[in-house]
Legacy VTK file of the C-alpha trace (Angstrom):
# vtk DataFile Version 3.0
C-alpha trace
ASCII
DATASET POLYDATA
POINTS 751 float
15.461 -1.965 9.898
18.605 -3.697 11.288
19.355 -7.314 11.066
21.082 -7.734 14.262
19.967 -9.952 17.054
19.987 -9.324 20.676
20.440 -12.870 21.831
23.802 -13.534 20.288
25.678 -13.614 16.718
24.310 -15.035 13.675
21.102 -16.263 15.479
19.542 -16.832 11.953
21.475 -20.287 12.081
20.110 -22.978 13.927
23.389 -24.606 15.132
24.707 -21.161 15.905
21.764 -20.179 17.798
21.649 -23.418 19.673
25.325 -23.268 20.560
24.832 -19.995 21.975
21.821 -21.016 23.838
23.383 -23.869 25.395
25.320 -21.566 27.642
24.321 -21.995 31.157
23.211 -18.610 31.912
21.192 -18.294 28.536
19.781 -21.852 29.062
18.348 -20.944 32.435
16.916 -18.026 30.645
15.601 -19.959 27.982
13.806 -22.377 30.319
12.252 -19.418 32.130
10.849 -17.971 28.840
9.533 -21.248 28.119
7.889 -21.817 31.288
6.004 -18.277 31.275
4.815 -19.040 27.549
3.742 -22.604 28.585
1.614 -20.933 31.538
-0.041 -18.492 29.218
-0.898 -20.997 26.817
-1.882 -23.765 29.167
-4.295 -21.006 30.631
-5.646 -20.095 27.297
-5.871 -23.440 25.536
-9.213 -24.490 27.415
-11.016 -21.751 26.038
-9.951 -22.477 22.223
-11.082 -26.172 23.074
-14.338 -25.041 24.458
-14.981 -22.652 21.523
-14.853 -25.603 19.045
-16.324 -28.261 21.110
-19.367 -26.919 22.773
-23.013 -27.553 22.919
-23.959 -31.309 21.340
-20.070 -32.225 21.198
-19.234 -30.506 24.611
-18.603 -33.944 25.930
-15.398 -34.320 23.702
-13.666 -31.039 25.549
-10.744 -33.437 26.486
-10.295 -34.522 22.538
-10.523 -30.638 21.736
-7.856 -29.886 24.299
-5.579 -32.743 22.966
-6.231 -30.952 19.386
-5.100 -27.729 20.611
-2.113 -29.381 22.350
-0.933 -31.120 19.222
-1.453 -28.024 17.118
0.969 -26.030 19.088
3.507 -28.856 19.265
3.440 -29.399 15.615
3.413 -25.680 14.630
5.915 -24.474 16.872
8.439 -27.131 16.189
8.281 -26.439 12.541
8.183 -22.499 12.687
11.177 -22.412 15.164
13.229 -24.273 13.051
12.455 -22.567 9.742
11.200 -19.149 10.433
13.193 -16.443 8.897
13.384 -14.915 12.398
14.672 -16.782 15.418
12.364 -14.938 17.822
9.172 -16.324 16.073
6.943 -18.027 18.325
3.706 -19.317 16.635
0.624 -20.197 19.036
-3.090 -21.119 18.461
-5.060 -17.709 19.103
-8.431 -16.559 19.682
-9.231 -14.650 16.435
-9.164 -18.078 14.509
-10.291 -20.491 17.304
-13.497 -18.221 17.138
-14.066 -18.864 13.534
-13.326 -22.413 13.935
-15.799 -22.727 16.533
-18.092 -21.261 14.004
-17.201 -23.886 11.417
-18.002 -26.607 14.114
-21.236 -25.047 14.887
-22.257 -24.875 11.203
-21.450 -28.681 10.832
-23.430 -29.573 14.016
-26.448 -27.440 12.853
-26.235 -29.242 9.368
-25.954 -32.657 10.610
-29.299 -34.801 11.667
-30.418 -34.128 15.349
-30.116 -37.793 16.145
-26.855 -38.512 15.038
-24.796 -40.410 17.451
-22.169 -38.216 19.493
-19.386 -40.489 18.428
-20.367 -39.693 14.467
-20.874 -36.160 15.464
-17.518 -35.642 16.897
-15.643 -37.404 14.206
-17.291 -34.981 11.321
-16.628 -31.891 13.359
-12.970 -33.077 14.061
-12.327 -33.821 10.340
-14.062 -30.324 9.052
-11.886 -28.274 11.656
-8.886 -29.996 10.543
-9.906 -29.686 6.936
-10.516 -25.862 7.494
-6.838 -25.507 9.120
-5.396 -27.432 6.237
-7.211 -25.132 3.548
-6.135 -22.050 5.335
-2.516 -23.306 5.540
-2.699 -24.135 1.796
-3.831 -20.756 0.944
-1.333 -18.809 2.917
1.547 -21.207 1.625
0.486 -20.365 -2.028
0.440 -16.629 -1.314
4.332 -17.024 -0.116
4.949 -19.474 -3.028
3.640 -17.156 -5.768
5.594 -14.200 -3.771
2.038 -12.477 -3.245
2.498 -12.194 0.540
2.989 -8.277 0.073
-0.233 -8.036 -1.577
-1.987 -7.988 1.781
-0.463 -4.728 2.663
-2.569 -3.004 -0.153
-5.804 -3.788 1.987
-6.938 -0.208 2.987
-6.097 0.322 6.726
-9.804 1.207 7.712
-11.221 -2.052 6.308
-8.518 -3.970 8.267
-9.347 -1.784 11.362
-13.067 -2.340 11.194
-12.609 -6.145 10.532
-10.492 -6.547 13.753
-12.741 -4.272 15.794
-15.650 -6.452 14.880
-13.613 -9.811 15.381
-12.859 -8.260 18.816
-16.535 -8.269 19.766
-17.174 -11.801 18.389
-14.016 -12.897 20.666
-15.562 -10.962 23.856
-18.844 -12.832 23.249
-17.003 -16.260 22.801
-15.734 -15.484 26.341
-19.071 -15.251 27.637
-20.283 -18.319 25.686
-17.568 -20.572 26.959
-18.113 -19.678 30.368
-22.092 -19.412 30.572
-23.242 -20.461 27.192
-24.661 -16.956 26.265
-23.257 -14.300 24.056
-24.150 -10.636 24.951
-26.968 -9.361 22.947
-30.269 -7.323 23.762
-32.067 -10.526 24.160
-29.546 -12.210 26.580
-28.886 -9.082 28.710
-31.655 -10.209 31.382
-30.074 -13.763 31.720
-26.627 -12.592 31.932
-27.432 -10.377 34.914
-29.232 -13.121 36.881
-27.275 -13.619 40.066
-26.158 -17.074 39.524
-25.125 -16.276 35.771
-23.580 -12.734 36.821
-21.384 -14.328 39.621
-19.559 -16.861 37.118
-18.778 -14.126 34.194
-18.175 -11.344 36.581
-14.637 -12.702 37.590
-13.684 -13.323 34.114
-14.601 -9.946 32.956
-12.813 -8.501 36.200
-9.701 -10.345 35.057
-9.696 -9.145 31.371
-10.309 -5.413 32.675
-7.442 -5.585 35.167
-4.992 -7.167 32.587
-6.062 -4.547 29.871
-5.516 -1.796 32.490
-2.113 -2.974 33.869
-0.950 -3.362 30.141
-1.950 0.112 29.401
-0.046 1.421 32.351
2.740 -1.046 32.441
4.814 -1.825 29.509
5.975 -5.182 29.994
5.259 -8.597 28.728
5.077 -10.301 32.187
1.745 -8.367 32.908
-0.327 -11.212 31.642
1.565 -14.402 33.141
1.704 -12.259 36.536
-1.842 -11.531 36.254
-2.779 -15.408 35.653
-0.531 -16.349 38.519
-2.155 -13.613 40.963
-5.729 -14.798 39.967
-4.743 -18.519 40.575
-3.634 -17.341 44.256
-6.592 -15.338 44.965
-9.022 -18.003 43.621
-7.465 -20.553 45.837
-7.322 -18.457 48.596
-11.076 -18.035 48.310
-11.428 -21.848 47.957
-9.289 -22.735 50.772
-9.989 -20.165 53.131
-13.366 -18.518 52.754
-15.134 -21.624 51.179
-12.932 -24.295 52.981
-13.659 -27.012 50.539
-12.140 -27.147 47.045
-14.221 -30.151 46.143
-17.261 -28.152 46.604
-16.080 -25.396 44.471
-15.145 -27.876 41.859
-18.762 -29.393 41.811
-20.097 -25.914 41.333
-18.452 -25.672 38.132
-15.785 -23.203 39.195
-12.899 -25.392 37.754
-12.181 -27.088 34.404
-13.175 -30.522 34.046
-10.823 -33.336 34.938
-9.433 -34.490 31.621
-5.950 -36.128 33.018
-7.072 -39.598 31.632
-9.078 -38.192 28.563
-6.369 -36.546 26.331
-6.316 -38.920 23.414
-4.243 -38.106 20.457
-6.446 -39.168 17.545
-5.088 -38.911 13.675
-7.733 -37.669 11.306
-9.195 -40.452 8.899
-9.066 -38.842 5.234
-11.141 -41.869 4.149
-14.002 -40.671 6.356
-14.632 -37.553 4.164
-16.116 -39.743 1.524
-19.003 -40.255 4.134
-19.650 -36.679 4.903
-22.681 -35.351 3.125
-21.791 -32.417 0.571
-24.667 -30.455 2.096
-22.723 -30.547 5.683
-19.601 -29.270 3.659
-21.470 -26.491 1.983
-23.122 -25.459 5.377
-19.459 -24.618 6.840
-18.095 -23.332 3.489
-18.772 -19.622 4.376
-17.169 -19.950 7.730
-14.112 -21.718 6.286
-13.547 -18.776 3.748
-13.786 -16.441 6.881
-11.201 -18.470 8.506
-9.183 -18.058 5.712
-9.582 -14.308 5.387
-9.045 -14.074 9.225
-5.864 -16.183 9.289
-4.327 -14.287 6.509
-5.040 -10.682 7.926
-3.906 -11.833 11.379
-0.745 -13.567 10.088
0.505 -10.436 8.396
-0.728 -8.222 11.277
1.055 -10.365 13.835
4.165 -10.718 11.502
4.356 -6.969 11.017
3.997 -6.409 14.845
6.985 -8.819 15.384
9.086 -6.862 12.934
8.497 -3.605 15.291
9.149 -5.614 18.275
12.197 -7.057 17.304
13.543 -4.338 15.019
14.207 -6.980 12.262
12.549 -7.357 8.820
10.688 -10.792 8.133
10.656 -12.277 4.886
6.862 -12.328 4.550
6.825 -14.532 1.550
9.006 -17.297 3.530
6.808 -16.715 6.751
3.519 -17.361 4.617
5.060 -20.856 3.631
6.516 -21.772 6.849
3.102 -21.145 8.645
1.106 -22.570 6.020
3.047 -25.962 5.987
2.971 -25.935 9.743
-1.006 -25.632 9.734
-1.178 -28.314 7.068
1.110 -30.664 8.894
-0.727 -29.881 12.259
-4.079 -30.796 10.708
-2.858 -33.874 9.373
-1.346 -34.854 12.760
-4.336 -34.738 14.845
-4.417 -31.090 15.556
-5.971 -28.467 13.275
-6.394 -25.603 15.311
-4.909 -22.552 13.282
-1.650 -21.098 14.946
0.442 -18.034 13.921
2.895 -15.527 15.158
2.274 -14.442 18.958
3.829 -10.911 19.659
3.343 -11.441 23.187
5.590 -14.631 23.149
8.125 -12.970 20.855
8.185 -9.910 23.062
9.300 -12.158 25.958
11.804 -14.029 24.035
13.458 -10.482 23.043
13.157 -8.947 26.479
14.874 -11.871 28.169
17.579 -12.097 25.387
17.257 -15.814 24.670
17.383 -17.847 21.491
13.689 -18.146 20.188
14.223 -21.319 18.227
15.602 -23.306 21.257
12.534 -21.698 23.184
10.341 -23.123 20.574
12.023 -26.518 20.778
11.359 -26.516 24.459
7.884 -25.667 24.273
7.350 -28.527 22.097
8.647 -30.827 24.607
6.913 -29.134 27.613
3.674 -29.520 25.531
4.378 -32.971 24.616
4.804 -33.877 28.320
1.561 -32.145 28.978
-0.496 -34.235 26.496
1.026 -37.288 27.511
1.263 -37.357 31.366
0.109 -33.766 32.380
-3.439 -33.392 31.562
-4.403 -33.207 35.197
-2.899 -29.572 35.452
-5.904 -28.362 33.379
-8.230 -29.359 35.961
-6.556 -26.900 38.429
-7.211 -23.944 36.210
-10.338 -21.742 37.265
-12.830 -21.546 34.537
-12.897 -17.788 34.536
-9.006 -17.474 33.589
-9.676 -18.934 29.942
-12.883 -17.281 29.554
-11.141 -14.008 30.805
-8.375 -14.343 28.350
-10.690 -14.441 25.531
-12.687 -11.545 27.000
-9.273 -9.541 27.186
-8.173 -10.307 23.606
-11.549 -9.224 22.524
-11.610 -5.990 24.544
-7.940 -5.294 23.486
-8.839 -5.508 19.970
-11.908 -2.890 20.137
-9.799 -0.554 22.391
-6.887 -0.540 19.803
-9.318 -0.244 16.623
-12.209 1.835 18.236
-10.672 3.851 21.001
-6.955 4.250 20.247
-7.561 4.764 16.641
-9.920 7.970 17.327
-6.648 10.108 17.543
-4.712 8.386 14.740
-7.060 8.094 12.031
-8.978 10.862 9.722
-12.458 11.240 10.693
-13.755 9.605 7.286
-11.412 6.442 7.900
-12.721 6.041 11.466
-16.170 6.178 10.402
-15.279 3.256 8.156
-14.083 1.402 11.148
-17.104 2.158 13.142
-19.473 1.006 10.278
-17.692 -2.328 9.735
-17.375 -3.085 13.378
-21.203 -2.506 14.008
-22.144 -4.622 10.720
-19.663 -7.264 11.962
-21.212 -7.453 15.412
-24.792 -7.191 14.009
-24.457 -9.185 10.903
-21.635 -11.320 11.008
-17.956 -11.102 9.801
-18.647 -11.669 5.950
-21.396 -9.163 5.823
-19.622 -7.022 7.765
-16.687 -6.785 5.518
-19.071 -6.608 2.436
-20.760 -3.656 4.022
-17.346 -2.181 5.049
-15.934 -2.483 1.204
-19.158 -0.798 0.060
-18.929 2.139 2.294
-14.961 2.279 1.739
-15.787 2.372 -1.998
-18.312 5.082 -1.432
-16.034 7.203 0.256
-13.169 6.747 -2.092
-15.630 7.695 -5.010
-16.577 10.690 -3.156
-13.146 11.719 -1.962
-11.697 11.117 -5.507
-14.219 13.003 -7.159
-12.989 15.860 -5.129
-9.464 15.711 -6.539
-8.536 17.923 -9.506
-8.346 16.113 -12.547
-6.058 19.136 -14.079
-2.604 18.303 -13.239
-1.191 21.553 -14.449
-2.371 24.534 -16.026
-0.312 26.644 -18.387
-0.681 29.571 -20.705
1.431 29.670 -23.969
3.080 33.059 -22.952
5.706 31.275 -20.999
5.168 27.624 -21.940
6.225 27.183 -25.273
7.160 24.616 -27.819
10.638 23.055 -27.928
11.237 24.953 -31.254
13.750 27.921 -30.753
12.634 30.653 -33.122
14.012 34.340 -33.875
13.784 37.094 -31.118
10.949 38.742 -33.029
8.859 35.523 -33.235
9.563 34.873 -29.479
8.680 38.494 -28.689
5.244 38.088 -30.564
4.529 34.699 -28.962
5.195 36.107 -25.504
2.433 38.735 -26.171
-0.079 36.331 -28.031
0.684 33.122 -26.111
-1.894 33.925 -23.545
-4.553 32.867 -26.253
-3.172 29.290 -25.950
-4.357 27.550 -22.689
-2.460 24.283 -21.903
-4.385 21.798 -19.555
-2.416 18.567 -18.411
-4.857 16.139 -17.194
-4.164 13.248 -14.666
-5.574 10.092 -13.090
-8.630 8.066 -14.132
-11.213 10.596 -15.344
-14.678 9.336 -14.394
-18.173 11.090 -14.198
-17.328 12.983 -10.865
-13.976 14.498 -11.723
-15.222 14.980 -15.575
-18.060 17.022 -14.423
-15.781 19.288 -12.280
-13.189 19.538 -15.058
-15.939 20.813 -17.548
-17.085 23.453 -15.137
-13.648 24.498 -14.583
-13.094 25.113 -18.147
-16.249 26.498 -18.791
-15.700 29.212 -16.267
-12.203 30.011 -17.934
-14.057 30.265 -21.397
-16.794 32.570 -20.097
-14.274 34.862 -18.230
-12.420 35.142 -21.180
-12.874 38.677 -23.101
-13.093 38.904 -26.762
-10.549 36.389 -28.696
-8.373 36.261 -25.523
-8.622 32.387 -26.125
-7.740 30.839 -29.474
-6.734 27.480 -28.390
-7.120 24.857 -25.566
-5.097 21.826 -25.669
-5.782 18.930 -23.484
-2.540 16.887 -22.660
-3.508 13.234 -21.454
-0.032 11.952 -20.908
-0.712 11.361 -17.276
-4.080 9.998 -17.867
-4.667 6.379 -16.766
-7.981 5.550 -18.010
-11.395 7.206 -18.945
-14.775 6.168 -18.096
-17.254 6.033 -21.014
-19.815 8.152 -19.339
-17.239 11.204 -19.224
-17.535 11.539 -22.952
-20.813 13.559 -22.458
-18.779 16.116 -20.708
-16.191 16.307 -23.291
-18.790 16.655 -25.858
-20.450 19.712 -24.089
-16.914 21.125 -23.737
-16.563 20.793 -27.478
-19.628 22.343 -28.212
-19.088 25.137 -25.948
-15.784 25.750 -27.798
-16.869 25.634 -31.178
-19.654 28.287 -30.243
-16.745 30.688 -28.845
-14.553 29.850 -31.988
-11.972 28.091 -29.803
-9.782 25.478 -31.201
-9.486 22.074 -29.300
-6.225 20.029 -29.317
-5.854 16.826 -28.007
-2.211 15.448 -27.435
-0.544 12.125 -25.797
-3.706 9.968 -25.492
-3.043 6.303 -25.248
-4.145 3.992 -27.948
-6.854 2.771 -25.691
-8.094 6.461 -25.368
-8.209 7.259 -28.957
-11.247 5.348 -30.151
-13.098 6.781 -27.414
-12.370 10.589 -28.090
-12.697 9.916 -31.838
-16.229 8.120 -31.596
-17.552 10.551 -29.285
-16.632 13.522 -31.850
-14.164 15.231 -29.444
-11.181 15.198 -32.074
-11.871 15.345 -35.755
-9.500 14.969 -38.715
-9.087 17.946 -40.984
-6.579 18.733 -43.887
-4.865 21.451 -41.890
-4.738 19.741 -38.393
-4.285 16.300 -37.400
-7.004 14.836 -35.015
-4.388 14.005 -32.485
-0.997 15.088 -31.771
1.588 12.471 -30.482
2.817 14.985 -27.709
2.215 18.202 -26.025
5.378 19.872 -28.041
3.787 19.121 -31.271
0.411 20.516 -30.254
1.987 23.776 -29.052
4.298 24.021 -31.920
1.195 23.919 -34.225
-0.715 26.612 -32.249
2.396 28.695 -32.268
2.579 28.358 -36.059
-0.786 29.670 -36.497
-0.333 32.727 -34.530
2.868 33.484 -36.303
1.193 32.798 -39.563
-1.572 35.372 -38.775
0.860 38.102 -37.849
2.966 37.408 -41.228
6.143 36.364 -39.222
6.021 32.585 -39.785
7.607 32.517 -43.158
10.852 34.073 -42.395
13.059 31.867 -44.649
16.221 34.020 -43.787
16.967 36.197 -40.756
20.508 37.635 -41.160
22.897 38.289 -38.242
22.652 41.925 -39.415
18.822 41.969 -38.893
19.158 40.148 -35.412
21.553 42.889 -34.018
19.173 45.536 -35.371
16.306 44.052 -33.396
18.239 43.730 -30.163
20.810 46.811 -29.852
20.846 50.196 -30.892
23.364 50.099 -33.613
24.256 52.128 -37.016
23.570 49.917 -40.054
27.309 50.393 -41.064
28.245 48.539 -37.609
25.364 45.942 -38.079
27.010 45.350 -41.856
30.670 45.089 -40.329
29.698 41.805 -38.456
29.933 40.012 -41.784
33.666 40.534 -42.093
34.466 38.478 -38.900
31.746 35.563 -39.631
32.203 32.207 -41.487
29.284 31.276 -43.631
28.476 27.633 -43.735
26.119 25.927 -46.066
24.278 23.122 -44.446
22.415 20.033 -45.756
20.159 17.539 -44.146
22.044 15.189 -41.546
24.961 17.314 -41.183
26.581 17.488 -37.686
27.690 20.947 -36.631
29.272 19.776 -33.589
29.142 16.673 -31.203
28.296 16.272 -27.423
31.779 16.953 -25.581
33.476 18.794 -28.374
35.561 21.930 -27.473
33.314 25.073 -27.369
35.518 27.134 -29.671
32.377 29.015 -31.678
28.711 29.849 -31.721
26.484 29.831 -34.614
23.773 32.102 -35.890
20.968 30.266 -37.902
20.205 32.392 -40.782
18.045 29.807 -42.241
17.093 26.096 -42.150
16.553 24.031 -38.873
18.503 21.930 -36.382
17.967 19.405 -33.846
19.424 19.558 -30.183
20.326 15.979 -29.188
21.486 14.431 -25.873
23.441 11.045 -26.082
22.371 8.919 -23.031
22.415 5.150 -22.129
25.274 4.550 -24.789
24.308 4.830 -28.458
20.647 6.356 -27.594
20.059 9.829 -28.460
17.195 12.138 -26.875
15.957 15.007 -28.848
15.865 18.179 -26.621
14.832 20.831 -28.806
14.559 22.347 -32.441
15.884 25.416 -33.584
15.107 27.550 -36.709
16.113 30.847 -38.320
16.947 33.767 -35.824
18.108 31.144 -33.107
21.803 31.101 -31.799
23.768 27.715 -31.165
26.416 26.868 -28.715
26.560 30.272 -26.917
26.373 29.057 -23.219
29.694 26.875 -23.850
31.126 29.684 -26.006
31.038 32.241 -23.202
31.834 29.603 -20.184
34.439 27.768 -21.910
33.190 24.321 -21.191
32.657 21.190 -23.427
29.419 20.898 -25.681
26.587 19.605 -23.525
24.862 18.218 -26.568
25.165 17.498 -30.193
23.631 19.589 -32.948
22.256 17.960 -36.294
20.786 19.663 -39.288
17.269 18.630 -40.034
16.436 21.297 -42.836
19.056 22.626 -45.266
20.033 26.128 -44.634
22.827 28.767 -43.823
24.722 29.019 -40.469
27.003 31.984 -39.613
30.091 30.607 -37.444
31.685 33.336 -34.836
34.873 31.852 -33.207
36.779 33.094 -30.066
39.580 34.529 -32.422
36.890 36.344 -34.609
35.232 37.832 -31.714
38.464 39.112 -30.269
39.332 40.741 -33.642
35.839 42.348 -33.586
36.358 43.527 -30.341
39.791 45.426 -31.335
38.624 46.629 -34.913
34.927 47.098 -34.430
33.926 47.430 -30.869
30.327 48.639 -31.636
29.814 45.599 -33.336
31.067 43.389 -30.671
29.268 45.162 -28.254
25.884 44.686 -30.026
26.815 40.760 -30.293
27.231 40.521 -26.759
23.709 42.457 -26.122
22.134 40.195 -28.779
23.427 36.774 -26.538
22.561 38.689 -23.397
18.840 39.521 -24.521
18.304 36.133 -25.859
19.549 34.403 -22.557
17.611 36.651 -20.471
14.489 35.987 -22.531
14.889 32.231 -21.795
15.437 32.944 -18.075
12.435 35.184 -17.929
10.010 32.601 -19.504
11.781 29.951 -17.427
10.802 31.829 -14.086
7.423 32.636 -15.218
6.893 28.942 -15.660
8.398 27.882 -12.429
6.271 30.672 -10.775
3.152 28.997 -12.595
4.203 25.533 -11.348
4.677 26.598 -7.712
1.173 28.312 -7.696
LINES 1 752
751 0 1 2 3 4 5 6 7 8 9 10 11 12 13 14 15 16 17 18 19 20 21 22 23 24 25 26 27 28 29 30 31 32 33 34 35 36 37 38 39 40 41 42 43 44 45 46 47 48 49 50 51 52 53 54 55 56 57 58 59 60 61 62 63 64 65 66 67 68 69 70 71 72 73 74 75 76 77 78 79 80 81 82 83 84 85 86 87 88 89 90 91 92 93 94 95 96 97 98 99 100 101 102 103 104 105 106 107 108 109 110 111 112 113 114 115 116 117 118 119 120 121 122 123 124 125 126 127 128 129 130 131 132 133 134 135 136 137 138 139 140 141 142 143 144 145 146 147 148 149 150 151 152 153 154 155 156 157 158 159 160 161 162 163 164 165 166 167 168 169 170 171 172 173 174 175 176 177 178 179 180 181 182 183 184 185 186 187 188 189 190 191 192 193 194 195 196 197 198 199 200 201 202 203 204 205 206 207 208 209 210 211 212 213 214 215 216 217 218 219 220 221 222 223 224 225 226 227 228 229 230 231 232 233 234 235 236 237 238 239 240 241 242 243 244 245 246 247 248 249 250 251 252 253 254 255 256 257 258 259 260 261 262 263 264 265 266 267 268 269 270 271 272 273 274 275 276 277 278 279 280 281 282 283 284 285 286 287 288 289 290 291 292 293 294 295 296 297 298 299 300 301 302 303 304 305 306 307 308 309 310 311 312 313 314 315 316 317 318 319 320 321 322 323 324 325 326 327 328 329 330 331 332 333 334 335 336 337 338 339 340 341 342 343 344 345 346 347 348 349 350 351 352 353 354 355 356 357 358 359 360 361 362 363 364 365 366 367 368 369 370 371 372 373 374 375 376 377 378 379 380 381 382 383 384 385 386 387 388 389 390 391 392 393 394 395 396 397 398 399 400 401 402 403 404 405 406 407 408 409 410 411 412 413 414 415 416 417 418 419 420 421 422 423 424 425 426 427 428 429 430 431 432 433 434 435 436 437 438 439 440 441 442 443 444 445 446 447 448 449 450 451 452 453 454 455 456 457 458 459 460 461 462 463 464 465 466 467 468 469 470 471 472 473 474 475 476 477 478 479 480 481 482 483 484 485 486 487 488 489 490 491 492 493 494 495 496 497 498 499 500 501 502 503 504 505 506 507 508 509 510 511 512 513 514 515 516 517 518 519 520 521 522 523 524 525 526 527 528 529 530 531 532 533 534 535 536 537 538 539 540 541 542 543 544 545 546 547 548 549 550 551 552 553 554 555 556 557 558 559 560 561 562 563 564 565 566 567 568 569 570 571 572 573 574 575 576 577 578 579 580 581 582 583 584 585 586 587 588 589 590 591 592 593 594 595 596 597 598 599 600 601 602 603 604 605 606 607 608 609 610 611 612 613 614 615 616 617 618 619 620 621 622 623 624 625 626 627 628 629 630 631 632 633 634 635 636 637 638 639 640 641 642 643 644 645 646 647 648 649 650 651 652 653 654 655 656 657 658 659 660 661 662 663 664 665 666 667 668 669 670 671 672 673 674 675 676 677 678 679 680 681 682 683 684 685 686 687 688 689 690 691 692 693 694 695 696 697 698 699 700 701 702 703 704 705 706 707 708 709 710 711 712 713 714 715 716 717 718 719 720 721 722 723 724 725 726 727 728 729 730 731 732 733 734 735 736 737 738 739 740 741 742 743 744 745 746 747 748 749 750
């Protein structure tokens, strides 16, 4: 993502941003953006206050409205200055307001029924503020420990189901704020009564209209224009059709007059000592739910902002800033949780203004509203705040239950629906628990369908890194099919282990006679092994023993080795180690067995004359003539034949002994690529291509090499052309054999 800003250069700096924003045209646009956001928030704030202070504490609605105002003032002030992106606008929102309403309800239910209203309000006020502080501390700690990105690892279907279920709760909260009922089977007859129906119908109509318009018209002004249009229609009805606004207000269509009741009260921390532990415990579950909802929504809204502004946010920094802002709000007399508002951010970006200045202007506007403008709330029809709640609830359900149908695999969509239904019926936390169990069940089922076999090879073309003579390679190509190599992967548990056992059993059953002699299980890519899977490996071992097939295990981690040994899967024998360090050593052991049985293992010396006779039609006299042009070199352990980067002026025939091919990497470290023994040729590629040595050759077993230089080959071509031709045929045959083996291996990997 780009880090440029549409509102001017270097907007990440507060001073630079304000200098740009104070330009007259930009300042006017900023005031306009602030006024629109103020209108949105002023319309929604009464619903948040009503969610928290309802029922027995409904008389303190004005105090709740003051809490929302203070929360917005403090949080927007802090985040506007310190956010990692200038466009960030933090506002109280319906998901967390609904949960804080549940916190308040739990507190009221846990307190004595005869408690005085003043004491009841004080307790609710303190615990709501405490819930906001705890949520802020948790999110700030996520940022301080740089664990903010961990939220991205939560499976998408679980988040989707959670948000869809939360949407239902928000929709129900809209009904509750307006008519004191939540939609369910029991309340349906009451909701359809004419008087009740007439109160919630305008709110639902408003919500559906805004939702429909936002689908068809992609502009952030739909909601503020919808609010303005609703106000115009309402007052047209009140003044023209009814003719008496006071009678409309008496009928409960307007919010109560709170112009003289907006009291800014600071929480008294010492009052916590007087609160019963039972009351705190009664709200603990809802507080924990609030923390989860706040964390999820913060990251979802921050991610949405990244898409809107096309700039990356520092999530850890945003966690710290939002956490501190909400803690400060709780201790300043607020306590209604606030976080990123994508609608407000969209407006800031669309109007190309400086978001930091917009935030400061909003703080000033809401401060004036708190101090002298409370009467504005009494002009707002009740159905607008409730309709906004209904809109947000319907929007969540549309996004996660309707739109996701075409985006998610059916299995993931089913998880979303199950969690949403469980949340609607049982509540948020039980819904999450059900969703996690369903997701785990689906994951186990899906994972059990994965193939634990990463790759499957035959020893005919997947050889060890030991280069042997041409005759030995030919035999291994013919007999290598008796070696089956299975490279395993992932975490092996009872589901995948059983499918693996059935697959190998089918391979063994289908093999005729002694077609299979060895099966190598390579555990290099295995992360773990469930203890219950040992039974399947034991059954496999018994099946192989009955068929006379040797089981070899390679690359098992130290944690897996005791499980394999205790289960009898690997057994120590004098002629075979119980476990091989890697696949290459296991393959070399199998190849040696096949060569020994064919009496081709103990070739102590393979002369050049013999190699020529094996590869080309040549007279013995011409084969012996090669010796005139070769330089014999006696080697001992540790000798360096040539070094990486040396000039390729000769090639070497290994008549006896063994050498390692070493590649120098990362300074002084050397990596062993291959080993080569009697009958192999060294340095032929660089010799023919005329390029520098690509690796070093070091002797690991003393023996004899025959060196052929460029000059010697030129003389051979002049004096013994048949012998020189046979040399070329020998090298071509060896290279062709390697290429053929590599091609078959590549083909196997592609299949």
